[in-house]
C-alpha positions in Angstrom: 57.4 6.2 60.8 56.6 2.7 61.8 57.7 -0.1 59.5 55.9 -3.5 59.2 57.3 -6.7 57.7 56.4 -10.4 57.5 58.6 -13.4 58.2 57.5 -16.9 57.2 59.2 -20.0 58.6 58.7 -23.1 56.5 60.0 -25.3 59.3 57.6 -23.9 61.9 54.7 -23.3 59.3 54.2 -19.9 60.8 53.8 -16.4 59.5 54.7 -13.5 61.8 54.0 -9.8 61.3 56.5 -7.5 63.0 56.6 -3.7 63.5 59.4 -1.4 64.4 59.1 2.4 65.0 62.2 2.9 62.8 62.8 2.3 59.1 65.1 -0.7 59.8 63.9 -4.0 61.3 66.8 -4.2 63.7 67.5 -0.6 64.5 70.9 0.5 65.7 69.1 3.0 68.0 67.7 0.0 69.9 64.1 0.6 69.0 61.8 -2.1 70.1 60.6 -4.6 67.5 57.1 -5.8 68.2 55.5 -9.0 67.1 52.0 -7.9 66.0 50.6 -11.2 64.8 51.5 -14.9 64.6 49.6 -17.2 62.3 49.7 -20.8 61.4 50.1 -21.4 57.7 50.5 -24.2 55.1 53.3 -24.0 52.6 53.8 -26.3 49.6 53.5 -30.0 50.0 56.3 -30.2 47.4 58.8 -28.4 49.6 60.7 -25.3 48.8 62.1 -24.2 45.4 62.3 -21.4 43.0 61.7 -22.9 39.6 58.6 -22.2 37.4 56.4 -25.3 37.3 57.9 -26.8 40.5 54.8 -26.2 42.6 57.2 -25.4 45.5 57.2 -22.4 47.9 60.0 -19.9 46.9 62.5 -18.8 49.5 64.1 -15.4 50.0 63.1 -11.7 50.1 59.8 -10.7 48.6 57.4 -7.8 48.7 53.6 -7.6 48.5 53.1 -6.4 45.0 49.3 -6.3 45.0 46.3 -6.7 47.4 43.3 -8.4 45.9 39.8 -8.9 47.3 39.3 -5.9 49.6 35.8 -6.1 51.1 35.0 -9.5 49.6 33.0 -11.8 51.9 34.9 -14.5 53.9 35.5 -17.6 51.8 34.9 -15.7 48.5 36.2 -17.8 45.6 38.9 -16.4 43.4 40.0 -17.8 40.0 42.9 -16.1 38.2 42.8 -13.3 40.8 39.1 -12.5 40.0 36.2 -13.1 42.3 33.8 -15.6 40.8 30.8 -14.5 42.9 30.8 -17.8 44.7 31.4 -18.4 48.4 33.1 -21.7 49.3 30.9 -24.3 50.9 31.2 -28.1 51.3 28.7 -28.6 48.5 30.8 -26.4 46.1 33.9 -28.3 47.2 32.2 -31.6 46.4 31.3 -30.3 42.9 34.9 -29.3 42.1 36.8 -32.1 43.8 40.4 -31.6 44.6 40.6 -28.0 43.5 43.3 -25.8 45.2 41.0 -23.2 46.5 42.0 -19.5 46.7 39.6 -17.7 49.0 38.8 -14.5 50.9 41.9 -12.3 50.0 45.1 -12.5 48.0 48.4 -10.9 48.7 50.5 -11.4 45.5 54.2 -11.6 46.1 57.1 -10.3 44.0 60.6 -11.6 44.5 63.4 -9.1 45.3 66.5 -11.2 44.4 67.5 -11.2 40.8 68.2 -14.7 39.6 66.9 -16.3 42.8 63.2 -15.3 43.0 63.0 -12.6 40.4 63.1 -12.7 36.6 63.5 -15.7 34.3 62.3 -19.1 35.3 62.5 -18.3 39.0 60.2 -15.2 39.1 57.8 -15.5 42.1 55.3 -13.0 40.6 55.2 -14.9 37.2 54.7 -18.1 39.2 51.6 -16.5 40.8 52.7 -17.1 44.4 50.3 -15.6 46.9 49.4 -15.5 50.6 45.7 -16.4 50.4 42.8 -17.8 52.3 41.8 -21.4 52.2 38.8 -23.5 53.1 38.0 -24.2 56.7 38.8 -27.9 56.0 42.4 -27.1 54.9 44.9 -28.1 57.6 47.3 -25.5 58.9 50.6 -26.1 60.5 51.8 -28.6 57.8 52.6 -28.4 54.2 49.7 -28.8 51.8 49.6 -26.2 49.1 50.9 -26.3 45.6 53.3 -23.4 46.1 51.5 -20.6 47.8 51.2 -19.8 51.5 47.7 -20.8 52.7 46.1 -19.2 55.6 42.7 -19.5 57.4 40.1 -17.1 55.9 39.8 -15.0 59.1 43.6 -14.7 59.4 44.2 -13.6 55.8 41.4 -11.0 56.1 43.0 -9.6 59.2 46.5 -9.6 57.8 45.2 -8.0 54.6 44.1 -5.0 56.6 47.4 -4.7 58.5 49.8 -4.6 55.5 50.1 -2.6 52.3 51.8 -3.1 48.9 55.5 -2.8 49.3 55.5 -4.7 52.7 58.6 -6.9 52.8 58.1 -10.6 53.2 61.0 -13.0 54.0 60.4 -16.7 53.4 63.0 -18.9 55.1 63.5 -22.6 55.5 63.8 -22.3 59.3 
């Protein structure tokens, strides 16, 4: 059975979705690893870090714990993982000022490394770290979020349909 996983490079500000026909990403049998998608992203403007309240993007091995927003319109607004019924617009943005918008879809991450990004004050899931859509005005290719991985609305909607809960996500500094 084919296996898919995500690699995120903070240095390159890229998210890449890979697929292998085998269970392991680098198969000893020499199976071909295929790059399915390559997206520009925006990680935290505060850099990388694990601590609760740091507003930094956590590093390490994660999995997609939950998918939120299936079928929601492009640029749907989410607050606390719930759709508000609003759709982002420049007028809505002017009304709310410098809000960190979570739009279109949410892929909620859970850390896999005890003491590094799971449990205690470094727990990625308790920090509400997501892959999520952002307004068309948000710049990709450079840090700008407050911890999450921002993506263009069309990109997160596409990625959402290509992955499932349990998909592995590796966030690395390079």
